[in-house]
Phi, psi and omega in degrees: 000325188291339182258359183253103182304321181294321178293319179294318178301314178298317178301313179301313182297324181282322188259341177229082190306330179299333179295325177289317179298327179278350183064042179294135170240147177267111183271329180202154177236336184221137355284334178261152171270129178234120176246140183235154174218150172282153180295316192309309180282002185237031183265161174253190182293348178260007181065027172243172182302128178291129181305323178295325177290320178298313179298315181298319179297319178295315178302314180296322181297314180290320178300317180296324177301308181298314181303310183290328179288330181273345182306317182291346181287156186287331182268144172280142182234145172263133181243127179227152175270134181267314177197166179199165172219146180230138173243128181256133185253329180198160178297147179261120184242013180211178173307153182218164182219152177246132182241115176256108177277150179294148172290176177300153178302322180296316179297315180295317180296322177296316177303311181296317182299315179294319180299315182287330180279317187253348183079008182202136179205159184233143177216142176261130180235147179250144178226141173246138180249130183237146169228123184050046178063014175257132177291120183248342180197154172234153185222139169233129181220144173261125180246144178241132173251135182233130174291119185291347178262355182284147178262001181277000000 
């Protein structure tokens, strides 16, 4: 599942219904996760990108990164967002995409080591949102992964 963008897209639409309402497509999974949306279902009263859609797409991109990276592990994990911040730079007047680049190898390995040892771990991920190759927003979010079988 982790290497097939269409399977991940279907998973998102089935398990996170807002992704279907936004018409999210999975454009790439490796090395970065890239999620795209058309402008039309994500507009505001000014016919520009709705801030909530921009934020949601960024949240989904980082969540999808963690989800796909944890899929090969033997334990099932619940992934939740703990907190986030978004900075908007200009109005979005076209289709847009969110790009979640992987954290450093050291950061990811530390996250995995704590997760496997404690059944719970936290990681901060950055996402950039682009419209027509122009940076329109940045996102920072803290995600927590929990081993669903862990008692901690």
